[in-house]
C-alpha positions in Angstrom: -52.7 30.2 -29.5 -53.7 33.6 -31.5 -57.3 34.8 -31.2 -57.9 33.7 -35.3 -57.2 30.2 -33.8 -59.4 30.4 -30.7 -61.9 31.8 -32.8 -61.9 29.1 -35.4 -62.2 26.4 -32.9 -64.5 28.0 -31.0 -66.9 28.6 -33.3 -66.9 24.3 -33.9 -68.2 23.9 -30.4 -72.3 23.6 -30.1 -73.9 26.3 -28.6 -75.5 24.0 -25.9 -73.8 20.7 -24.7 -76.2 19.3 -22.1 -74.6 15.7 -21.0 -72.1 18.4 -19.5 -73.9 21.7 -18.2 -72.2 23.4 -20.7 -73.0 26.3 -22.9 -70.5 27.7 -25.5 -70.7 31.8 -27.0 -71.4 32.0 -30.5 -67.8 34.1 -30.2 -65.1 34.4 -27.9 -65.3 37.4 -25.0 -62.0 38.6 -25.3 -60.6 40.0 -21.7 -58.1 42.6 -21.3 -55.9 39.5 -20.0 -55.9 38.5 -23.7 -57.6 35.4 -22.4 -61.0 34.5 -24.1 -64.7 33.7 -22.4 -65.6 31.0 -24.2 -68.9 30.2 -22.2 -69.8 28.8 -19.1 -70.9 25.6 -16.8 -73.7 27.1 -15.1 -71.5 29.1 -12.6 -67.9 29.4 -13.9 -66.6 30.7 -17.1 -64.7 28.4 -19.9 -61.7 30.4 -20.2 -59.0 29.9 -22.8 -55.1 31.2 -21.2 -53.6 33.7 -23.2 -49.8 31.9 -22.3 -50.6 28.6 -22.2 -53.9 27.9 -24.6 -55.2 25.7 -21.7 -58.9 25.6 -21.3 -60.1 26.8 -17.8 -63.1 26.8 -15.4 -63.0 29.9 -13.4 -65.3 31.1 -10.9 -65.9 35.2 -11.7 -66.4 35.5 -8.0 -63.2 33.6 -7.2 -65.3 31.3 -4.1 -64.3 28.3 -6.0 -60.5 27.0 -7.3 -59.9 27.5 -11.0 -60.0 23.7 -12.5 -58.5 22.5 -15.5 -61.1 21.8 -18.5 -58.9 20.6 -21.0 -55.4 21.4 -22.8 -56.3 23.3 -25.9 -59.8 25.0 -27.6 -59.1 22.0 -30.0 -59.2 19.0 -27.7 -62.2 20.6 -26.1 -63.4 20.4 -29.3 -62.2 16.7 -29.9 -63.7 16.1 -26.6 -67.3 17.4 -27.3 -67.2 15.8 -30.7 -66.4 12.1 -29.6 -68.8 12.6 -26.5 -71.5 13.7 -28.1 
């Protein structure tokens, strides 16, 4: 998934999604690895993996395991829309 597609999908996410304690940034923060940080769940970063496009929850302090959040940013957007 290219950076423009990630940014366009991420722009459709709400800034705060209280039911799941998620915060989404106004624009993705790009990492040197090519991955993008979309937001957080108060302890971990919500990232889009550069190679697969999967959305994962990553602990920057490496104390928690990386968890799959959704298969793509677009699917995350649809999930949040349906849940909210």
